[in-house]
C-alpha angles and dihedrals in degrees: 000000000000113000089234088092096053095084089066096035093052085089087075102081109145135054092245089054091048093051093047090050095050090047089052091050089052093048092050092048089051095046091048091051095048099040111019087218126162111289097234090047091054092046092051095044101041104041142056118259091256093055096039089053091054094045094046090045089055093045090049091050094046103039094166090067094048096064099050115065093200092052087043092056093047090047093050092048091048091051089049093053091045093053092041092055097050113116116254120223111202114204130185109200131179094237139047109262118222123215092262092052091049089052091050091049091048090050090052091054092049091051099042104029092036091209131099112252141171118234123218104189123185132181113238110190092193090067117091096190142337121036147258114239127199121190121171092346092308113124122205118182113211095162124134088239091057092047093050094045090050092046093048096043117101116263113251 
């Protein structure tokens, strides 16, 4: 997918948001197939406010797609594929992240990694500080516990 969509799709930052968005796309495609209703009606009736805002934002930005139901279906499937293929970064952190914290962390990844990612953040009460990161099945433990254990272990 062309990166022209990413400015609107940047609102999808977490794995839960991605799954909800993909579910909304599937519901929209099913409803369009069954009812042939107006696109904006289907979007508003079949999705959450969060997902409707993203989809209607895309449709507003790309009006030529909005008018043609065949182009719309292709467009929606293209977005679904793009979102589904984004790499997921799983983080275990010692505290519960609020929405603002997740947005800040997401912005940090965009700035420093320079690639769109999806965050999957879980609270791990066993961590004192730092985090455990998993990318493509590779785990890296940057927790305080790991650092202290490493520091206190006898040198080989």
